[in-house]
N, C-alpha and C positions, 0 to 999 in steps of 0.2 A: 504494500500499499505505499510506505514513502519514496518508494519511485516513481510512483504513480503523481505525486503532490511537486517533484521536481519538475515536469515538463511545464504545469500551470503556474507555479510561480516564476519562472524564466518569461512566460508569456505574459504574464500579469505584469509583472517587471518590464517588460518592452514595450506594453500597452501606454504604463503609465510612463514612458518615457519618451515617446512619440510627442512631438507635435498636436495641441489639442485645437483642435475647431469645435462647432458647432454649440449648441447651449450649454450641454450639461460639462464644458471644464470645469476642472480645479478652482480655478478663481471662483468661477459662480457658484460651487458648493460654499466657499469658505467665505465670501460675502454674506452665504444665508439670505431668510426672506422669500425661501421660492416657493411658488404657489403647492398646495397641497392638489393632486389630481383628482377629481371627483369619485375615482373609484379605487382611490386610495385603499390600502390594507394596513391595519394596525393592531399591535397587540403590545399590552403591558398588564401587566400581573395585576393592576387596580381593576382593570379591565374585568377580569373573569371569564373572556372569552375574544377571540378576536373578531374584530369590527370590519366591516367593510362598505364604504362611502364617504365621502367628506363629510356629509350633514352626521351622521348617524357617529365617526371618530369626534367629531367638535360635540354632541351632546354627552356622550361618554366618557370625554376626557372634561367637560364643566362638573359635570357630576363628580368624577372621580378627586380632582384636582383643584374646585374652585375654590373653595375657602383656603388656598394656600397663597402667602406672601412672602414679600423677602427671599425670592428665588433666587439661587446660584447654581449656576453650573459652571465648570472649567474640564477641559479636556486631560486625560494624561497623558505620557510621553507615547502611548502607543497608537493616536487617533492617528487615521490614513482615510485619506480619500485614494479611489483607483477611477477611473476614466477610462472609454476606450477611444483608440485613437478618431473616430467621427465626432466625436462628443456626443453622441444620441445618447449613452447612458453613462451613468457612475453610481458607484457608491461608495458611503463612507462609514467607518465602523475605528469601535474604540472602547477607551473605560473613562467612563466621565464621571466626577467627583460633582454630587450635588446636595443641595441642601433646601430647607426653605421651615416655615414657621406655620404652624395649623393649630389651632385650637390652646394658644399659650405656651405651646412646646415648640422646639425648636427640633431639627432632625437632619443628619447629615447621613449621607450613607453614598458609596461607589455602584456604580451600574454599568454593565455592557449593553452599547446602542447599536444599533446596525440599520442604515437607513439608504434605501435603494433610491434612484432618479431617474430617469427617462423624459427624451425630449417628445414635445408633443404641441404642434402648431408652434414650432419654434422657440419656447421656450422649456427651460428645464421643471422640470416639476416632480416633487415626491408623489411616491407610487407604493411605496411600502415601508412601514417603521415596525421596531421593534426595540423594546428595552427589557432589562432583569435589572435588579440589583444583586448584587454579589455577596455571599452569606461571610461575616464576618469570621477571621479568622475565631480558631482555637485559643484561647489562652491559659498558656503552659504557668 
């Protein structure tokens, strides 16, 4: 199995090193504020199950996260954006340190995130996303 990963890693590194054109470039993803696709797929543990569609994702997100304030996010060192040479698809992944206040309590945690982007009608859009908190290491 590890031998299968070597050609894939080479292909991904060549793809990300190529000149990027199209709407889903590394620069576009880094700037953020990309629109969410109408048929987005999203899953986060507070949702309970995956949701499909921008309207449903907003409604479920508002219910799950609506009371949170002082929200902070920062990528860890493993953050990466990979695009294909034509710039019609990209994905972003890594570990993020997150924090928020809710009901008088402050919460900090690390989570792994994956977001998939696709060019549609000349614009890079978020088509899928997932986040999962990392469990704390056992204290010895």
